[in-house]
TORDRENPA-640849 format. One record per residue: residue number from 1; x, y, z of N, C-alpha, C, CB in turn; residue in one letter. Coordinates in Angstrom, 1 decimal. Glycine has a CB too. Example, Ala and Ser with C-alpha at 12.3 -4.5 7.8 and 13.67 -1.06 7.14 Angstrom:
// residues 2
R  resi     n.x     n.y     n.z    ca.x    ca.y    ca.z     c.x     c.y     c.z    cb.x    cb.y    cb.z  resn
R     1    13.2    -5.7     7.8    12.3    -4.5     7.8    13.2    -3.3     7.8    11.3    -4.5     9.0     A
R     2    12.8    -2.2     7.1    13.7    -1.1     7.1    12.9     0.0     7.9    14.1    -0.6     5.7     S
***
This chain:
// residues 215
R  resi     n.x     n.y     n.z    ca.x    ca.y    ca.z     c.x     c.y     c.z    cb.x    cb.y    cb.z  resn
R     1    97.8   123.2   111.9    97.2   121.8   111.8    98.3   120.9   112.6    97.1   121.3   110.1     M
R     2    97.7   120.0   113.3    98.4   119.1   114.1    99.4   118.2   113.3    97.3   118.2   114.9     S
R     3   100.6   117.9   114.0   101.6   117.1   113.2   101.0   115.7   113.1   103.0   117.1   114.0     R
R     4   100.2   115.3   113.9    99.6   113.9   113.9    98.4   114.0   112.9    99.2   113.4   115.5     R
R     5    98.3   113.1   111.9    97.2   113.1   111.1    96.2   112.3   111.8    97.4   112.6   109.7     S
R     6    94.9   112.9   111.9    93.9   112.3   112.5    92.7   112.0   111.6    93.5   113.2   113.5     L
R     7    91.9   110.9   111.8    90.8   110.6   111.0    89.9   111.5   111.4    90.3   109.3   111.2     D
R     8    89.1   112.0   110.3    88.1   113.1   110.5    86.8   112.6   109.9    88.6   114.4   109.8     Q
R     9    85.8   113.0   110.7    84.4   112.9   110.1    84.0   114.2   109.4    83.3   112.6   111.3     G
R    10    82.8   114.2   108.9    82.4   115.3   108.0    82.5   116.7   108.9    80.9   115.1   107.5     P
R    11    82.4   116.6   110.1    82.4   117.9   110.9    83.8   118.3   111.3    81.6   117.6   112.3     D
R    12    84.9   117.6   110.8    86.2   117.9   111.0    86.8   117.4   112.3    86.2   119.4   110.9     G
R    13    86.0   116.8   113.1    86.5   116.4   114.4    87.2   115.0   114.3    85.4   116.3   115.3     R
R    14    88.1   114.7   115.2    88.8   113.4   115.1    87.7   112.2   115.3    90.0   113.2   116.3     P
R    15    87.9   111.2   114.5    86.9   110.0   114.7    87.7   109.0   115.5    86.4   109.4   113.3     A
R    16    86.8   108.2   116.2    87.4   107.2   117.1    88.1   106.1   116.3    86.3   106.6   117.9     A
R    17    89.2   105.6   116.8    90.0   104.6   116.1    89.6   103.3   116.5    91.4   104.8   116.4     K
R    18    88.3   103.0   116.1    87.8   101.7   116.3    87.2   101.0   115.1    86.8   101.8   117.3     K
R    19    87.3    99.8   114.9    86.8    99.1   113.6    85.4    98.7   113.9    87.6    97.9   113.2     S
R    20    84.5    99.5   114.3    83.2    99.2   114.4    82.4    99.8   113.3    82.7    99.5   115.7     K
R    21    81.2    99.4   113.0    80.4    99.7   111.8    80.3   101.2   111.8    78.9    99.0   111.8     P
R    22    80.6   101.9   110.7    80.6   103.4   110.6    79.2   103.8   110.2    81.7   103.9   109.7     S
R    23    78.7   104.8   110.7    77.3   105.3   110.2    77.6   106.4   109.3    76.4   105.9   111.3     T
R    24    78.7   106.8   108.9    79.1   107.8   107.9    80.5   107.6   107.4    78.9   109.2   108.6     E
R    25    80.7   108.3   106.3    82.0   108.3   105.7    83.0   109.0   106.5    82.0   108.9   104.4     W
R    26    84.3   108.5   106.4    85.4   109.1   107.1    86.5   109.5   106.1    85.9   108.1   108.2     R
R    27    87.4   110.4   106.5    88.5   110.7   105.6    89.8   111.0   106.4    88.1   112.0   104.8     S
R    28    90.9   110.9   105.7    92.2   111.3   106.3    93.0   112.0   105.3    93.0   110.0   106.8     R
R    29    93.6   113.1   105.7    94.5   114.0   104.9    93.8   114.5   103.7    95.7   113.2   104.5     D
R    30    92.4   114.6   103.8    91.6   115.1   102.7    92.0   114.3   101.4    91.8   116.6   102.5     D
R    31    92.3   113.1   101.5    92.8   112.3   100.4    92.1   110.9   100.3    94.3   112.2   100.5     S
R    32    92.1   110.2   101.4    91.4   108.8   101.3    90.2   108.8   102.1    92.3   107.7   101.8     V
R    33    89.1   108.4   101.5    87.8   108.3   102.2    87.4   106.8   102.4    86.8   109.1   101.5     Y
R    34    86.8   106.6   103.5    86.4   105.1   103.7    85.2   105.1   104.6    87.5   104.3   104.4     W
R    35    84.6   103.9   104.4    83.4   103.6   105.2    83.4   102.1   105.6    82.2   103.9   104.4     R
R    36    83.0   101.7   106.8    82.9   100.4   107.2    81.5   100.0   107.3    83.5   100.3   108.4     D
R    37    81.2    99.0   106.5    79.7    98.5   106.4    79.5    97.2   107.2    79.3    98.4   105.0     Y
R    38    79.8    97.3   108.5    79.6    96.2   109.4    80.6    95.1   109.4    78.3    95.6   109.1     G
R    39    81.8    95.4   108.9    82.9    94.3   108.9    83.5    94.1   110.3    84.0    94.7   107.9     S
R    40    84.1    93.0   110.5    84.8    92.7   111.7    86.2    92.4   111.3    84.2    91.6   112.7     T
R    41    87.2    92.7   112.2    88.7    92.4   112.0    88.9    91.0   111.8    89.5    92.8   113.1     G
R    42    89.9    90.7   111.0    90.3    89.4   110.6    91.8    89.3   110.3    89.4    88.9   109.5     S
R    43    92.4    88.2   110.4    93.8    88.0   109.9    93.9    87.7   108.4    94.5    86.8   110.7     D
R    44    92.7    87.3   107.8    92.8    87.0   106.4    91.8    88.1   105.7    92.3    85.5   106.2     K
R    45    92.5    88.8   104.7    91.8    89.8   104.1    91.6    89.5   102.5    92.5    91.2   104.3     V
R    46    90.6    89.7   101.9    90.4    89.7   100.4    90.2    91.1   100.0    89.3    88.9    99.9     L
R    47    91.2    91.7    99.5    91.2    93.1    98.9    90.6    92.9    97.5    92.6    93.7    98.8     G
R    48    89.8    93.9    97.1    89.1    94.0    95.8    89.2    95.4    95.2    87.6    93.5    95.9     L
R    49    89.5    95.3    93.9    89.4    96.6    93.1    87.8    96.8    92.9    90.3    96.5    91.6     D
R    50    87.5    98.0    92.4    86.0    98.3    92.3    85.7    98.2    90.8    85.7    99.6    92.8     L
R    51    86.1    99.1    90.0    85.8    99.3    88.6    86.4    98.1    87.8    86.3   100.6    88.1     D
R    52    85.4    97.5    87.0    85.9    96.4    86.1    86.2    95.1    86.9    87.1    96.8    85.4     D
R    53    86.0    95.1    88.3    86.2    94.0    89.0    84.8    93.5    89.7    87.3    94.2    90.0     T
R    54    84.3    94.5    90.5    82.9    94.4    91.2    81.9    95.0    90.2    82.9    95.1    92.7     L
R    55    82.2    96.0    89.6    81.2    96.7    88.8    81.7    97.1    87.4    80.8    97.8    89.5     I
R    56    80.8    97.4    86.4    81.2    97.9    85.1    80.1    98.9    84.6    81.4    96.8    84.1     A
R    57    80.4    99.8    83.7    79.4   100.7    83.3    78.2    99.9    82.5    80.0   101.9    82.3     P
R    58    76.9   100.2    83.0    75.9    99.6    82.4    75.6   100.1    81.0    74.7    99.7    83.2     K
R    59    76.1   101.2    80.6    76.0   101.8    79.3    76.9   101.1    78.3    76.4   103.3    79.4     S
R    60    77.9   100.3    78.8    78.7    99.6    77.8    79.9   100.5    77.4    77.8    99.2    76.6     G
R    61    80.0   101.6    77.9    81.1   102.6    77.6    82.4   102.2    78.4    80.7   104.0    78.0     T
R    62    83.5   102.6    78.1    84.7   102.3    78.7    84.7   102.9    80.1    85.9   102.9    77.9     T
R    63    84.2   104.1    80.2    84.1   104.9    81.5    82.8   105.2    81.8    84.9   106.2    81.5     F
R    64    82.3   105.2    83.1    81.0   105.5    83.3    80.5   106.9    83.0    80.7   105.2    84.8     P
R    65    79.3   107.1    82.5    78.9   108.4    82.1    78.5   109.3    83.3    77.7   108.3    81.2     M
R    66    78.2   108.7    84.4    77.9   109.4    85.7    77.9   108.3    86.7    76.5   110.2    85.6     D
R    67    77.6   108.7    87.9    77.7   107.9    89.2    76.6   106.9    89.2    77.6   108.7    90.4     T
R    68    75.5   106.9    88.4    74.5   106.0    88.3    74.8   104.9    87.2    73.2   106.6    88.1     K
R    69    75.8   105.2    86.5    76.1   104.2    85.4    77.0   103.2    85.7    76.6   104.9    84.2     D
R    70    76.3   102.1    86.4    77.1   100.9    86.8    76.2    99.6    87.0    77.8   101.2    88.1     W
R    71    76.7    98.5    86.9    76.0    97.4    87.2    77.0    96.4    87.7    75.4    96.8    85.9     R
R    72    76.5    95.5    88.6    77.4    94.4    89.1    77.8    93.5    88.1    76.7    93.6    90.1     L
R    73    79.1    93.1    88.2    79.6    92.0    87.4    79.3    90.6    88.1    81.1    92.3    87.2     L
R    74    79.3    89.6    87.4    79.2    88.3    87.9    77.8    88.1    88.7    80.4    87.9    88.8     Y
R    75    77.9    87.9    89.9    76.5    87.6    90.5    76.3    88.7    91.6    76.3    86.1    91.1     V
R    76    75.1    88.7    92.2    74.6    89.7    93.2    75.5    89.7    94.5    73.1    89.4    93.5     R
R    77    75.9    88.5    95.0    76.6    88.6    96.2    76.8    87.2    96.8    75.8    89.4    97.2     G
R    78    76.1    86.0    96.4    76.4    84.8    97.1    77.8    84.3    97.1    75.6    83.9    96.4     P
R    79    78.5    84.7    96.0    80.0    84.4    95.9    80.8    85.0    97.0    80.5    84.8    94.6     W
R    80    80.4    86.2    97.5    81.1    86.9    98.6    80.8    86.2   100.0    80.7    88.5    98.6     L
R    81    79.6    85.7   100.1    79.1    85.2   101.3    79.9    83.9   101.7    77.5    85.1   101.3     C
R    82    80.4    83.1   100.8    81.0    81.9   101.1    82.6    82.1   101.4    80.8    80.9   100.0     V
R    83    83.0    83.3   101.1    84.4    83.7   101.3    84.7    83.9   102.8    84.8    84.8   100.5     V
R    84    85.7    83.2   103.3    86.0    83.4   104.7    87.1    84.5   104.9    86.5    82.0   105.4     R
R    85    86.8    85.6   104.4    87.8    86.7   104.5    87.1    88.0   105.0    88.5    86.9   103.0     F
R    86    87.8    89.0   105.5    87.3    90.2   105.6    87.4    90.9   104.2    88.2    91.1   106.8     K
R    87    86.4    91.5   103.7    86.3    92.0   102.4    86.7    93.5   102.4    85.0    91.8   101.8     L
R    88    87.5    93.9   101.7    87.9    95.4   101.6    88.2    95.9   100.2    89.1    95.6   102.4     V
R    89    87.4    96.9    99.8    87.6    97.4    98.5    88.6    98.6    98.6    86.3    97.7    97.9     V
R    90    89.5    98.6    97.6    90.5    99.7    97.4    90.4   100.2    96.0    92.0    99.2    97.7     F
R    91    90.1   101.5    95.9    89.8   102.0    94.6    90.4   103.4    94.4    88.3   102.1    94.4     S
R    92    91.1   103.5    93.2    91.6   104.9    92.9    90.6   105.7    92.2    92.9   104.8    92.1     N
R    93    90.3   106.9    92.7    89.3   107.7    92.2    89.8   109.2    92.1    88.0   107.7    93.2     Q
R    94    90.8   109.3    91.2    91.4   110.6    91.0    90.5   111.7    90.4    92.5   110.6    90.3     N
R    95    89.4   111.3    89.9    88.6   112.3    89.2    87.9   113.2    90.3    87.5   111.5    88.4     G
R    96    87.9   112.8    91.5    87.4   113.6    92.6    88.1   115.0    92.7    87.5   112.9    94.0     V
R    97    89.4   115.0    92.5    90.1   116.2    92.6    89.7   117.2    91.5    91.6   115.9    92.7     V
R    98    89.2   116.7    90.4    88.8   117.5    89.2    87.4   117.9    89.3    89.1   116.9    87.9     R
R    99    86.6   117.3    90.4    85.2   117.6    90.5    84.5   116.7    89.7    85.0   118.9    90.2     G
R   100    84.9   115.6    89.2    84.2   114.7    88.3    84.6   113.3    88.7    84.5   114.9    86.8     N
R   101    83.9   112.6    89.5    82.6   113.0    90.3    82.8   113.8    91.4    81.8   111.9    90.7     P
R   102    81.8   114.5    92.0    81.8   115.0    93.4    81.9   113.9    94.4    80.7   115.8    93.7     Q
R   103    82.7   114.2    95.4    83.0   113.1    96.4    81.6   112.5    97.0    83.9   113.7    97.5     I
R   104    80.6   113.3    97.3    79.3   113.0    97.8    78.6   112.1    96.9    78.5   114.2    98.2     K
R   105    78.7   112.4    95.6    78.0   111.5    94.6    78.7   110.2    94.5    78.0   112.1    93.3     D
R   106    80.0   110.2    94.7    80.7   108.8    94.6    80.5   108.0    95.9    82.3   109.0    94.5     L
R   107    80.4   108.7    96.9    80.1   108.0    98.2    78.7   107.3    98.1    80.1   108.9    99.4     Q
R   108    77.7   108.1    97.5    76.4   107.6    97.4    76.3   106.4    96.4    75.4   108.6    96.9     N
R   109    77.2   106.4    95.4    77.4   105.4    94.3    77.8   104.1    95.1    78.5   106.0    93.2     K
R   110    78.9   104.2    96.0    79.4   103.1    96.7    78.4   102.6    97.7    80.7   103.3    97.3     V
R   111    77.6   103.4    98.3    76.6   102.9    99.3    75.7   102.2    98.5    76.0   104.1   100.1     D
R   112    75.3   102.5    97.3    74.3   101.7    96.4    74.9   100.3    96.1    74.0   102.6    95.1     A
R   113    76.2   100.4    95.8    76.9    99.1    95.3    76.9    98.1    96.6    78.5    99.5    94.8     I
R   114    77.3    98.6    97.7    77.3    97.8    98.8    75.9    97.2    99.2    77.8    98.5   100.0     Q
R   115    74.9    98.0    99.0    73.6    97.6    99.3    73.2    96.5    98.4    72.7    98.7    99.3     A
R   116    73.6    96.6    97.1    73.3    95.5    96.2    74.0    94.3    96.5    73.8    95.9    94.9     A
R   117    75.3    94.4    96.9    76.0    93.2    97.3    75.5    92.5    98.6    77.4    93.6    97.5     L
R   118    75.1    93.5    99.5    74.5    93.1   100.8    75.6    92.1   101.7    73.1    92.3   100.4     D
R   119    76.7    92.5   101.7    77.7    91.8   102.5    78.5    92.9   103.4    78.6    91.0   101.6     V
R   120    79.0    92.4   104.5    79.8    93.4   105.2    81.1    93.6   104.6    80.1    93.0   106.6     P
R   121    81.7    94.9   104.6    82.9    95.2   104.0    83.4    96.5   104.4    82.7    95.2   102.5     M
R   122    84.6    96.8   104.1    85.1    98.2   104.2    85.4    98.7   102.8    86.4    98.2   105.0     Q
R   123    85.4    99.9   102.5    85.7   100.5   101.2    86.7   101.7   101.5    84.3   101.0   100.4     V
R   124    87.8   101.8   100.7    88.7   102.9   100.7    88.8   103.5    99.4    90.0   102.5   101.2     Y
R   125    88.5   104.8    99.3    88.7   105.5    98.0    89.8   106.5    98.0    87.4   106.2    97.6     L
R   126    90.8   106.4    97.1    92.1   107.1    97.1    91.7   108.2    96.0    93.5   106.1    96.7     A
R   127    91.8   109.5    96.5    91.4   110.5    95.5    92.6   111.4    95.1    90.3   111.5    96.2     T
R   128    93.8   111.1    95.5    94.9   111.8    95.1    96.1   111.0    94.7    95.3   112.7    96.1     K
R   129    97.0   111.5    94.1    98.2   110.7    93.7    99.2   110.9    94.9    98.9   111.1    92.3     T
R   130    98.9   110.0    96.0    99.8   110.1    97.1   100.0   108.6    97.7    99.3   111.0    98.3     D
R   131   100.4   108.5    98.9   100.6   107.1    99.4    99.5   106.2    99.5   101.2   107.2   100.7     K
R   132    98.2   106.8    99.4    97.0   106.1    99.5    96.6   105.4    98.2    95.9   106.9    99.9     Y
R   133    97.2   105.9    97.1    96.7   105.5    95.7    97.4   104.2    95.6    97.1   106.6    94.5     R
R   134    96.6   103.3    94.9    97.3   102.0    94.5    98.5   102.3    93.6    96.3   101.0    93.8     K
R   135    99.5   101.6    93.7   100.9   102.0    93.5   101.2   102.3    92.0   101.9   100.9    94.0     P
R   136   101.9   103.3    91.8   102.7   103.4    90.6   104.1   102.8    90.8   102.9   104.9    90.2     L
R   137   104.3   102.5    92.0   105.5   101.6    92.4   105.1   100.8    93.6   106.9   102.3    92.7     H
R   138   105.9    99.6    93.9   105.4    98.6    94.7   105.3    99.0    96.2   106.3    97.3    94.5     R
R   139   106.0   100.1    96.6   105.9   100.4    98.0   104.8   101.3    98.4   107.2   101.1    98.4     S
R   140   103.9   101.6    97.5   102.7   102.5    97.8   101.5   101.6    98.3   102.3   103.4    96.6     R
R   141   101.5   101.4    99.5   100.4   100.5   100.1    99.6   101.3   101.2   101.1    99.1   100.7     T
R   142    99.5   102.5   101.2    99.2   103.3   102.4    97.6   103.0   102.8    99.4   104.8   102.1     G
R   143    96.8   102.8   101.8    95.4   102.5   102.1    95.2   101.2   103.0    94.5   102.5   100.8     A
R   144    96.0   100.2   102.5    96.0    98.9   103.1    96.6    99.0   104.6    96.9    97.9   102.3     W
R   145    97.7    99.8   104.7    98.3   100.0   105.9    97.4   100.8   106.9    99.4   100.7   105.7     D
R   146    96.7   101.7   106.3    95.6   102.4   107.2    94.6   101.4   107.7    94.9   103.5   106.3     L
R   147    94.1   100.7   106.9    93.1    99.6   107.3    93.6    98.7   108.3    92.6    98.8   106.1     M
R   148    94.8    98.2   108.1    95.5    97.2   109.1    95.7    97.8   110.4    96.9    96.6   108.6     E
R   149    96.3    99.1   110.4    96.7    99.6   111.7    95.6   100.2   112.4    97.7   100.6   111.6     S
R   150    94.5   100.8   111.8    93.5   101.5   112.5    92.1   100.9   112.4    93.5   102.8   111.9     D
R   151    91.9   100.1   111.6    90.5    99.6   111.3    90.3    98.2   111.2    89.9   100.1   110.1     H
R   152    91.1    97.3   111.9    91.1    95.9   111.8    91.0    95.2   113.2    92.3    95.3   111.0     N
R   153    90.5    96.0   114.2    90.4    95.5   115.6    91.7    95.1   116.2    89.4    94.4   115.6     D
R   154    92.8    95.7   115.8    94.1    95.4   116.4    94.6    94.1   115.9    94.1    95.4   117.9     G
R   155    94.1    93.4   115.0    94.5    92.1   114.4    95.5    92.3   113.4    93.4    91.4   113.9     I
R   156    96.7    91.5   113.5    97.7    91.6   112.4    97.3    90.6   111.4    99.2    91.4   113.0     K
R   157    97.4    91.2   110.1    97.0    90.4   108.9    98.0    89.4   108.4    96.6    91.4   107.8     I
R   158    97.5    88.2   108.2    98.4    87.2   107.6    98.4    87.3   106.1    98.1    85.7   108.1     N
R   159    99.5    87.9   105.7    99.6    88.2   104.2    99.8    86.9   103.4   100.7    89.1   103.8     R
R   160   100.3    85.9   103.8   100.4    84.6   103.3    99.1    84.0   103.0   101.2    83.8   104.1     Q
R   161    98.1    84.3   103.8    96.7    83.8   103.6    95.6    84.9   102.9    96.2    83.3   105.1     E
R   162    96.1    85.9   102.8    95.3    87.1   102.2    95.5    87.2   100.7    95.6    88.5   102.8     S
R   163    94.6    87.8   100.0    94.6    87.9    98.6    94.2    89.3    98.2    93.7    87.0    98.0     K
R   164    94.6    89.7    96.9    94.0    90.9    96.2    93.6    90.6    94.9    95.0    92.0    96.2     F
R   165    92.4    91.0    94.6    91.7    90.6    93.3    91.4    91.9    92.6    90.3    89.7    93.5     L
R   166    91.9    92.0    91.3    91.7    93.2    90.5    92.0    92.9    89.1    92.6    94.4    90.9     G
R   167    91.4    93.9    88.2    91.7    93.7    86.8    92.9    94.3    86.2    90.6    94.2    86.1     D
R   168    93.6    95.2    86.9    94.7    96.0    86.3    96.0    95.1    86.5    94.8    97.4    87.1     A
R   169    96.2    94.3    85.6    97.4    93.3    85.7    98.4    93.5    84.6    96.9    91.9    85.7     A
R   170    98.3    94.5    83.8    99.3    94.8    82.8    99.2    93.7    81.7   100.6    94.8    83.5     G
R   171    98.0    93.2    81.4    98.0    92.1    80.5    97.8    92.7    79.0    97.0    91.1    80.9     R
R   172    98.3    92.1    78.0    98.1    92.6    76.7    96.7    92.1    76.2    99.3    92.1    75.7     P
R   173    96.3    92.8    75.1    94.9    92.4    74.5    95.0    90.9    74.2    94.6    93.2    73.2     A
R   174    93.9    90.2    74.4    93.9    88.6    74.1    92.5    88.2    74.1    94.7    87.7    75.1     S
R   175    92.2    87.4    73.1    90.9    86.7    72.9    89.7    87.6    73.2    90.7    85.5    73.9     D
R   176    89.8    88.7    72.5    88.7    89.7    72.5    88.7    90.6    73.7    87.4    89.0    72.4     G
R   177    89.6    90.4    74.6    89.7    91.3    75.8    90.6    92.5    75.5    90.1    90.5    77.0     R
R   178    90.4    93.7    76.0    91.2    94.7    75.7    92.4    94.7    76.5    90.4    96.0    75.8     K
R   179    93.4    95.3    76.1    94.6    95.5    76.9    94.3    96.2    78.3    95.6    96.3    76.2     E
R   180    95.0    95.6    79.3    94.8    96.3    80.6    95.2    97.7    80.7    95.4    95.7    81.7     D
R   181    94.5    98.7    81.3    94.9   100.0    81.4    96.2   100.3    82.2    93.9   100.8    81.9     H
R   182    96.5    99.4    83.1    97.7    99.4    83.9    97.9    98.2    84.6    97.8   100.5    84.7     S
R   183    99.0    98.2    85.4    99.2    97.0    86.2    99.1    97.4    87.7   100.6    96.4    85.9     D
R   184    98.4    98.4    88.0    98.4    98.9    89.4    97.9    97.9    90.4    97.5   100.1    89.4     S
R   185    96.9    97.1    90.1    96.4    96.1    91.0    97.5    95.0    91.2    95.1    95.4    90.4     D
R   186    98.1    94.6    90.2    99.1    93.5    90.3   100.3    94.0    91.2    99.6    93.1    88.8     L
R   187   100.8    95.3    91.0   101.9    95.9    91.7   101.5    96.1    93.2   102.4    97.2    90.9     Q
R   188   100.2    96.5    93.4    99.7    96.6    94.7    99.8    95.3    95.6    98.2    97.0    94.6     F
R   189    99.4    94.2    94.9    99.5    92.9    95.5   100.9    92.6    95.8    98.9    91.8    94.7     A
R   190   101.8    92.8    94.8   103.3    92.4    95.0   103.8    93.3    96.1   104.1    92.7    93.7     R
R   191   103.5    94.6    96.2   103.9    95.4    97.3   103.6    94.9    98.7   103.3    96.7    97.1     G
R   192   102.4    94.3    98.7   101.8    93.8    99.9   102.4    92.4   100.2   100.3    93.9    99.8     L
R   193   102.8    91.7    99.3   103.2    90.4    99.5   102.1    89.4    99.6   104.1    90.3   100.6     G
R   194   100.9    89.7    99.0    99.7    88.8    98.9    99.5    88.2    97.6    98.5    89.5    99.3     V
R   195    98.8    87.1    97.5    98.5    86.5    96.3    97.6    87.4    95.5    97.9    85.1    96.6     E
R   196    97.9    87.5    94.1    97.1    88.3    93.2    96.2    87.5    92.3    98.1    89.3    92.4     F
R   197    95.0    87.9    92.1    94.0    87.2    91.3    93.4    88.2    90.4    93.0    86.4    92.1     L
R   198    93.1    87.7    89.1    92.2    88.5    88.3    90.8    88.0    88.4    92.6    88.4    86.9     T
R   199    89.8    88.9    88.0    88.5    88.4    88.1    88.1    87.1    87.2    87.6    89.5    87.6     P
R   200    88.8    87.0    86.1    88.6    85.9    85.2    89.1    84.6    86.0    89.5    86.2    83.9     E
R   201    90.1    84.8    86.8    90.6    83.5    87.4    89.8    83.2    88.7    92.2    83.6    87.7     K
R   202    89.2    84.3    89.3    88.6    84.1    90.5    87.0    83.7    90.5    88.8    85.4    91.1     A
R   203    86.5    84.0    89.3    85.1    83.7    89.1    84.8    82.8    88.0    84.4    85.0    89.0     F
R   204    84.0    81.9    88.2    83.7    80.9    87.1    82.1    81.0    86.6    84.1    79.3    87.7     V
R   205    81.9    81.6    85.6    80.5    81.7    85.2    79.5    82.2    86.3    79.9    80.4    84.8     K
R   206    80.1    83.3    86.9    79.2    83.9    87.8    79.1    83.2    89.2    77.9    84.0    87.3     G
R   207    79.9    82.2    89.4    80.0    81.4    90.6    81.3    81.6    91.3    79.7    80.0    90.4     E
R   208    81.4    81.4    92.6    82.7    81.6    93.3    83.6    80.3    92.9    82.5    81.7    94.9     S
R   209    84.8    80.7    92.6    85.8    79.7    92.3    86.4    79.1    93.5    86.8    80.4    91.5     A
R   210    87.0    77.8    93.4    87.6    77.2    94.6    88.6    78.0    95.3    88.1    75.9    94.2     S
R   211    89.3    78.8    94.5    90.4    79.5    95.0    89.9    80.6    96.1    91.2    80.1    93.8     V
R   212    88.7    81.0    96.0    88.1    81.9    97.0    87.3    81.1    98.0    87.3    83.0    96.5     L
R   213    86.5    80.2    97.6    85.6    79.5    98.5    86.4    78.6    99.5    84.6    78.7    97.7     A
R   214    87.5    78.1    99.1    88.3    77.3    99.9    89.1    77.9   101.0    89.2    76.5    99.0     A
R   215    89.1    79.2   101.0    89.8    80.0   102.0    89.4    79.7   103.4    89.6    81.4   101.7     G
***
């Protein structure tokens, strides 16, 4: 195996290091999988968690019953369209290493979610407990680093103007809301040095809040 870690397509061949719309999923180190849905490079990035931020199980269970068990939270997509950021989803998906779900089924699920949102974006799925996973400590920002170095058209990101939005903020139970399962999204944002937002603060009754629309 080469000392240099190369982006690979499904056929195992190195993928071009260009931030152009991808027609297929890509992977690195058999660990992080990503796809570009027509995004363009930008110095301002809005990073987003996936589960319980963009989607939730439509069954009402804590965890989805299968890869078809999801619904969009808030609204279909207009709130994304007014945001002047490059949109990038970062999601931990450790179940893949246990075969639940299978990576292809998860990719199909994400494809369907993006089609429902109908906006340009990139999506990064971290499937192992390594540098690509949203952090158990603040320094683990590998998926963001990969995006910025290889898939942002060579543009350096202004972290003072960028944001990360997620539900895992380490909050205790309050006002009928369950305790957060972790603080991984909060620590991810802190490690990056970007502003952190929760869905409750970012969205107002299904419409974009000024904190996003004013970007």
